[in-house]
C-alpha positions, 0 to 999 in steps of 0.5 A: 499499499502507497501511502503519500503524506499530505502537504500540511502546514507545520504545527497546525492543529485540529482536535477531535472530541467524542461526547456522550448523549444522557438523559437529563433526568435518569443520567442513563444513555439517549440514542438520539444521535441521528436526531441530532445530526439531521437537525444541525445538517446545513441545507443542501449538505451531506453532513455538518462540517464540525459535527459528525457521527460515531460508532454508537447512537448515544454519541456525536463527535465535534471536530475542529477545522485546521487551527493555527493554535489550540484557541483556534481549534477549540473555538470550532469545538465550542461553537459546535457544542452550542449548536448541539445544545440548541437541539438536545436541550429541548429534548432534555438531553445532556452532553457529557464526556469521559472515558466511559460512562459510569453505569450505562450497560453496553448491551443496551447501546445501538450501533449507527447503521453504516457499512464501516461500523457493521464491519467492525462489529461483524469482525470483533463481535463481543469486544467490538460491542464493548466499545462503550468508550470516549476519547479525544484525537489531536492532530498536529501538522507535519511539514516533512514526512521524514520527521513523522516517525521519529516524532511518533517514537519520541511522542511515545516517552510522553505517553504515560504523561498524556494518559494519566493527565487525562485519565477519566475512566474509572467505572464501568457498568456501574462498578469500580474498576480500580483503574484510572483509565479503564477505556485505554485497555478496552480499546486495545482489544481490537485488532490494529489498536493499542500502542504503535510498532516503532518503524524506522522507515516509512517504507516499513510502515507501507509494507505493514499496511500493504500486508494487512490489506492483502490478508483482509485485516483492513481496507484502508489505512484508516482502519489502523486504530493505534493510540498514536499514528500518522494520518497520511490523508491529513498530513498530520501526527495523530494523537488518540492517547487521551481519555475523554475530557470532561470540560473545555478548559482541560481539553485546551490544556491537554491539546496544548501539551500534545501540541508542544510536544510535537513541535519541540521534537520537531525543532530538535530534528531541525537542530540535528539533535537525537530525539528520546525513545524508549524500548517497546516493552517500557512503553507498554509497561508505562501505559499499563501503570498510567491506565492503572494508577493514573497520577500515582503511577511511577513511570519508567523514563529511559532505557536504563529504567530510571523511574519518576512519579509521573506528576513530578515528570509532567511539572518538569516538562511543562517548564521545558515547554513554556518557550515552545507554547509561547511560540505556538500561542498556547501558553495559558492553555498549557499552564492549565496543565498545572491546574490538573496537577493541582486539583487532580484528573478526572478519575480522581474527582469522579470517585470523590463524587462517588464516595460523597454520594455513597456509591450512587453512580447517577451523581458521578454522571450529574458531576460530569454533565456540570462540568461540561456546562461550566467548562472547567472542572468542579 
């Protein structure tokens, strides 16, 4: 499979945010995505440019255009959310985001009637039907294809930072999983999902994709669902690490962190510097640790096996990234990561709400809905 990499302006950014549709009274999921999509579709258009369908009928996705920086992209998302609310408010439907819904049952959810989704479910069966999960994807433009795979490998050294900060899926089907991000480990059960291979050269990636296509695993490269993947069609590196983010303030902060990391590594390549890497077995361990322990994870820093508490590693990284953020126009958003360090991640807030409510998870849904409305953690 030949994978031409589209021309893309360096360090432009786009964000995709998957949103759950929940009943205002019960907090359970509502299967009204098609109603929303039909209502917001502009006259004479097949679809809304910033509001799109997803796998399940309880979900809509808002997508930004190509932004110069995170504030640009976030503005597109906020306007799309307001359009959705004009439809959902009269239906007594609220918007919510987290890596998982705290108590909804996967077996009650309906799949969108679309060929690609039907094919996915037909192939993956029980695991595919369990994908009652929500995430955030961040695209960053890369101007030279030769940079893509080196930057991807370097980004894996910060995988745990991103996953721990965004972890928001402690509950599944009404139970506490004792994981900070249950979503992360569930999603990797799908074929072609999970951590990427650390290819050195583009032709290795093309050979991989060609082999999968030849053997019937995929029909197109977009069916490779890695946590970090090149997006040849967009000319970007796409990060799919983040759990569903509960509010726009934290979304902007985590998108800014992703944006700054890609630009930092791009600058290092320009300067002829060697980019950091980790052996695949350490990357895999870091993914598990951050999914299990979140902000309390002790992560592996380098090939020598040196370790550090993830929150200490993030604090140090933020200082390194401040000049990059100034250049990208997202310094205030990047500083929002410090708020997450200070106040805790979503999975911690959700557990605190559940404790105060005596374990009643409808209170957790209400808190997630309130954060979405407020645009900040509560």
